[in-house]
N, C-alpha and C positions, 0 to 999 in steps of 0.2 A: 855586830858580826860582819866581817868583810865579805865582799862578793867573791864568788869562785873566779879563778883566772879566766876561764872561758867566757863567763858573763861580762867581765871587764873588757875583754877583747871585743866581744860582740857590740858593746856600747860605743866602740870607736870605728867600726867598719863602715863601709859605704852602704847606702840603702839597697842596692842590688844584691850585695853579699849577705846583708842581714836578711832580706826577703828570701833568698835561696835557702839559707840555713833554717829559718823559721818554718818555711813551707815543708822542707824535708822532714823536720822533726815532727810537725803536726800531722802531715800526711802519713808518715810512717806509723805514728801512734794509733791513729784512727783506722788505718788500713789493717793493722794487726788486730785491733779489737774485733773486726769483722770475722776473723778466723775463729773466734770463740762464740760467734752468734749465728752466722748464716750457713755454714757447710751442711748442716742437717737437711736444709731445704732441697738439696739435690737428690736425696734419697727418695725412694718410692713409699716406703713404710705402708705397704699394702694391708688391707683388712679394715674392718669397721668395729666400732664400739657401740654398745647399747647404753644409752644414757636415760635411765628411767623409762618413761612412757614415750619418749621422743623417737623419731625414726633413727635407724642406724646412721652413725656419723663416721666418715673416713678417718682412720687413725692419724693420717698425716695432718688433717685439718685440726684434730684435737691437739697435736703437738704445736702447730703454728699458733693456734689461739691461746694455748697456755703460755707459751713464750711471750706472745704479744701482750697478754694480760699482765705478766710480770714487767715487761718493758714499759707498758702504759703506766703502771703503778709507779715505776721509777721516775717517769716524767713528772707526775704530780708531786712526788717527794722532792724532785729536783727544783721545783719552783722555789722552795725554801732553801734547800741545801746549796744549790749552785749560786743563788743570789746572795747568800750570806757567808759562804766559805772563804777564808782568807787565802790569798795567792800562795802562801808558803806551804799550805796543806794540799794543794791540788795534785801534785805528782803522786804522793802517797795514796791519795784517794783513788786515782786512776788505777794504780797497781792493785790496790785492795779490791776494787770492783771487778777487774778482769780475773783476778785470782779466785774470787767467789764464783764467778761464772764457770770457770774451768772445773772447779770442784763439783759443781752441779752436773757437768757433763760426765764426770767420772761416775757419779751415782746413777746417772741416766744409763750408762753402759752396763752397770752392774745389776740394776734392778729389773726384774722381768716385766714384760707387758702384763696388764696395762698400767701398772703402778709406776713404772719408770717414767711415764709421760709427765707425772707431777713435777719431776725435777726440771722440766723445761720452763716452768714458771720461775723457779729460782735461778735458772740460767739468765732469763731476761731481766729479772728484778734489779741486779746491780748495774747492768750495762747501760741503762737509759740515761745515767748521769754523766757518762764519759764525754759525750759531745760538748756539753756545757763547760766541763772542766778543761777540756783541750782548748776550746775557743776563748776561754778566759785568759789564756796566755797571749791571744792575738788581738783582742778587741781594743778599741780606743786608740788606734795608731793611724798615722797618715797613710800607711800602706795596708789598712785592714781589708780593703776590697781584694787586693791581690792575695794576701795571706788567707783570707776566708775562702776565696775561690780555690786556692791550692789545697786547702783542707777539705773542701767539699768534693773535689775531684776524687778524694780517697774513697768515699763510699760509693761513688758511681762505678769506679773500677773494681774496688775490693769485693763487692758482692758477687760479681761474676767470676772474679779470679779465685776466691776461696771455694766457690762452687766447683770450678774446674779442678782444683786440687782435691776436693772431696770426691769428685767423680773418678779421678785417677785412683784414689785409694780403694774405692768400691770395685773398680775393674781389677785391682790387684788382689781382691779377695777379702779385704777388711770388712767385717760385719757392719751392717747399717748402724746398729746401736753404738758401736765403738768408733766409727768413722769421725764423728764430730770432735770427740776428745783427742783423737790422734792428730787431727789437723791443728787443734789448739796447742798441743805439746810441741809440734814442729815450729810454731810461731812464737812460743813463749820467750826464748832468749832475745829475739828481735824486738819483742814488745818492751822488755826491760831496758834495752839500749835506747829505743826511741823515746821512752818516757824520760830517761835520764837527760838526753839531749834537749828535750822540751823544757825541762825545769831550769836549764841554764840560760834561758832567754832573759834579758834585762827587762825591767818594767818600762811602760811608756814614758817618753821624755816630756819635758815641759812644752816643747813644740807640738808634740802629739796631743797633749791635753788642750792646748790653745786652739788647735784645729778641729778636734773631735769631742770636746767637753770631757771633763774628768770623770773617770769611772770609779764607783765606790759600791761596796756591798749595800743591799737594800733590806731594811727591816720590814715587818708587816705593814706598818703605817705608810711607809714610802711606796710599797707595792700597791696598796689599795688606792692611794692618792693618784698614782700614775694611771691605773685602770679607769678610774672615774673621769679624770681630766680628758683622756683621749679615747673614751669608750666607743663613739660611733665608728671611727676609722678602724679601731682594733677589732670591733665586732665583725666587720666585713672581712678583714684579714683572717680572723679566726674561723669564721663560718666556712670560707672557701678552703681553708687548710684542713678542715674536717674531711672534705671529699678528696682533696689533693693527696693527703697522706695515705688515705685508704687506697686510692688508685695506685700510688707508688708502691705501697706494701703488697698489693695484690699482684702487680706485675713482677715484683721481686720474688715473692714467696712461691708463686706458681709459674716461674720462668720455665721450669722443666716441662710442665704440662702444656704451656703455650707453644714452646718450641717443638714438642712432640707433635702437637696438632698441626703445626706448620711444616712438618716433614724434616726436622733437624734433630730428632731424638738421639741419633747415634754420633753426634758431633760435639764432644765435650768442650772444645775450644770456643764454640759459639757463644757461651755465657760470658766469656771475657772479651773476645774480639768485638762483639756487637756493642760493647759499652765504651770502648776506647775512643771512637770518633765523637761520642757524646761528651765524654769528659773533656777532651781537647777543645771542643766547640764552646762548651759552657765556660771553661776557664778563660778562653779568649774574650768572650762576650763580657763577662763580669770584670775582667781586668781593665776593659775600656772605661768602666765607670770611675776608675781612679783618676781619669783625666778631668772629671767634673769636680772642681774644687768646691763650688757652692753646694752646701749640704741640702738645701731645699730643692734645687734643680736635680741633684743626684737622686733624692728620694722619689721625685715625680717621674724621672726617667726610668728608675728601677721598676716602678709600677707598670709603665708601658711595656718594658721588656718582658716582665712576667706575664702580662696579659697576652702578648704575642706568643709566648710559649704555650699557654693553655689553648689559644686559638689553633695553634699548629697541631695539637692532639686531635681535634675534631676534623681538621682539613685532611690530615694524612690518613685518618681512618676512612674517610669518605673516598679518598683516592685509592685506597687498598680495596675497598668493597666494589668499586666499579672496575677494578682490574688495571688501573693505570700505573700502579707500583706493585712490586712483589713483596713477599712476607718479610724478607730481611730488611728492605728499605722501610717498610711500615714499622717494624719493631724499633728500628733506629730512630725514625722520625718522631714516633710517639714518645720514645725515651728522651729525645732531645727537647721536645716541647715540655714534657713533664719536668725535667731537671732545670730548664731555664726558669720555670715558675717556682720550683721547689727549693732549689739550692739557696737563693737569696734569703730565705727565712732563717737559715742557720748561720748566716754571716752578715751580708751587707745591708739587708733591709732594716733591721732594728738598730744596727750600728749607725746608719745614716739617719734613721728616724730620731734617735736620741740626740744626735748632733744638730738636726734641723730644728727640733723644738727647744733645745738648750736646757734640758733637764739633767742634773747630775744623777746618774742611774747606772745600771748594768744591762747590756743587751741580753745576757743570759736569762734574765727574768722573763722577758717576753718570748724568747725562744722556747722556754719550757712551758709557758702557758699555752702557746699554740701547739707545741708538740704533744702535750697531754691530751688536748682536745682532738688533735689529729689522730692519735693512736686509738682513742675511743671510737673514732669513725671507722678505723680498720676492723675493730671488733664487731661493730654493727654490720658492716658490709659482709664479713664472713658469716655472721648469723643469718643475714638475708639470703646469701647464696646457698647456704647449707639447708635451711628450712623453707625458704620462700621459692627458690628456683633450683631445686636439687637435680632436676633432669636437664637443665640447660648446660650445654658444653662450656668448657673453660673459655674457648675462643669466642663463642657468641656472647657470653656474659661480659667478657672484656671489651668487645666492640660496643655493646650498649653502654657500659660504664664509661667508655672513652667519650662518647657523645655527651653524656650527662655531666661529666667532669669538665669538659671543654666549655660547654655553654654556661653553666652556673659559675664557674671560677672566673671566666673572662668578665662577666657582668660585675662580680664582686670586686675585682681588681679596679675596674673603671670607677665604681662608686667610692672605694677607699681612696683612690687618687683624688677624686673631686673633693672629698672632705679634707684631706691633708693639704690640698692646694689652697683651700679657703682659710684654714686656721694657722698656716705658716706664712711668714712674711718674706717677700723677695729680698735678696741681699742688696744693701745700699752701697757696697764697695765697688 
């Protein structure tokens, strides 16, 4: 079967043009996915639920946790699905996953409380595989850092942007339960166009494979062998990601409560505007990694960059507490530190790791192993906040969580780097 004319043309364009097209298609696809996942978080969803003999739980927390449980389940499913799915089926799988999520939002809007909350689980369940499917179009290329950074910028910006859209609909009088599906419908045609553009990307070239190692689907035996062979370094990376993902998810899902506590509750644009400098900075930092051609050096430098990010979380929180920076600067700086450490997991970290160790594999496998454990961490943190510290304010809990995440994650990054520095060999070229 011959390639589409657009695919053949993209095979012949210059690297800057190819990168621009690929980033636009991937960014747009994942940005649109967020319109089916995150707008509900801007609602208040006031009230509580009685869950057996447990203390009353905020209804919004129930919604967040149920969606998160679905999303986490999807990550565990994705360990197998994303690592085994053929490239030809990725586009259809993305559209199918997003369509199922929107159908769940329709049922969420139509089903009365509290039973409507159950549909949030089925909203999150298909969406967790979308990242791996999108990144599958980008990995294993000489430009993967730039492409991955461009893709990653989507979720930094998208979460705040779709919340701003959701807040506007709420101010227009759309009911809270109907607001999420309404935002999804607005973004549906753009989603289809973005996925179509993404599927027209040509596969990696022979030069890409020579520079970054060939990428192939991994069966169960290959996945097990990879984990056993590199277990010590992967253990530290996965442990810290347990806390890093929970921290990122808490900041994201309770952005409204945090901004309310900081005095910006009546400023819808703050959700989007505060994330723009973060996205631009992270994109620029990760793009610089492309300049490092030696895969081992790049892997080790990525560790230092990520460790600097987690250290920034703790430092900026201290500066905020002593009054040296204001609330907006604090939220931007902790976001910057967070995403400097978090974003490489979904793109450059495992892409360079595979290239450095010289194993034929797929980065999507380890992305989904760490993601699955990371979202399990989010569930645990919400459980601890709800039942262990129910009277602690959102802001005070976030401050304490910032120090814990900063200290633990920085140490784990240093230990992981030390291990991979020992087991990989310097380039002889």
